[in-house]
N, C-alpha and C positions, 0 to 999 in steps of 0.2 A: 440575552442569549443564555440558554441553559446548557451546561455541560452534562454529557451523559456519564453515568457511573461507569468506571472501568470494567466492572464485572459484566456489564451489558455490551460493551464495545472495547474489548481488550486491545492493548497496544502490542503489535507483532514486531518481532525483530526482523531485520532484513532477510535472514535465512527463512524464517517462518512465512513471510510475505512471498518470497521467491518460490518456496515450496507450494504455496497455495495457487500461484500462477503457473507453476510448471516450468520455471525458468531458473537461471543461476543468479545468485546475488550480484554478480558483476554486471549482469544485464540491467538490473535496477539502478546500479551506480551510473551506468552509461545513460540511461533514460533521464535520471536526475540532472546529470551534467549537461546533456544536450536539450533538456526539456522536451523530449520527444513525445511523451504522453502526459496528460494531465492527471497523474496519480499523486494525490496529496500525501505528504509525509510530514513528520514532526522531527525537528532537530533538537536534541537535548545534549548540549556540549558537542562532543564528537559522535554521539550515538544518533542513529536514524531509526525511527519507529514509524510504523504504519498502523492506522486504525483498521481493525478488521472490517468495519463497515465501508471504509474507503476502498479497500481491495475488492470487496464484493460489488460495490457500485461500479468500479472500473470494469469488472467482468460483465456485469449486467449491461453496461453501455456498449459492450463489444459483442453481445450475443446476437446472432443473426437468425431470424426466424426462417424456417424452410418453407 
């Protein structure tokens, strides 16, 4: 398995991911706790980070074609 360089797939803070999704960071916290949506995240100690590609994939999977 090859890891992507961070410059090509940056790690987003909880606030940055929430901004990208148009929601509050507390909503992401609830989703993680309840496992409501399969949005992959990374735990580094107490810090939570999201790969930009994971957030984009999450959005792509929820895009409804008209």
